N, C-alpha and C positions, 0 to 999 in steps of 0.2 A: 574495449567495448564499454559503452555508456549504460548506466542504469536507467531502466524504464519504469514508469508507473502505469498501473492498470487504470483505465478510465472508468471501470465499473466499481472496483473496491479500493482503489488508490494504493494497493500493495506495490512496493518497489522491489524489482528483481532484475537480473541480468539477461534472462532468456527472452524468447519471443512469445512465450505463453505464460500467463500468470499462474504461479504454483498455488495460489490461494483460491481463485474462482475458476480457473481453466479458461479464461477469456483470452483472445488473441488481439484485443483492441488495447494496445499499449502506446504510450507516448514518452518521448524524451524531454518534452516540454512540461516540467512540473516545478512547483515552488513549495518550500517548507518541508520539514521532516519531523515526524513523530516516531519514536522508537517505543514499541509496546513490549514489555517483558512479561507481564502477568495480566491477562485479560480479565480475570476474575476480580482482582483488587484495584484495577485502574479505572478511575472515573473518566479519564480522557479516552480510553479505548471504547467505553460505552457511548461517549459523545460522537466519535467518528465512525462507530459501527464496526470496530475491529473484532473479529472472531478468533484470530490466531495471532500469536506473538510474531513480531517482525517489524520491518520499516514501512511506514506509510507516508505518502505525500499529502500535504494539506490541500493543495490545489493542482489539478491536472488539466492542461489545455489540450 
């Protein structure tokens, strides 16, 4: 199974529903990867709007 990125929050997961925002609008067509370990200390997580630790796509088509 291929990893999918949520079109709403860009969270990357394996299922058909985003575990981050509970959206079902996912795409297999995504580019770039950001791994957020600590949302409180990460400036990048603030830039991309990440609220939980995990893998995020930079661009989702």
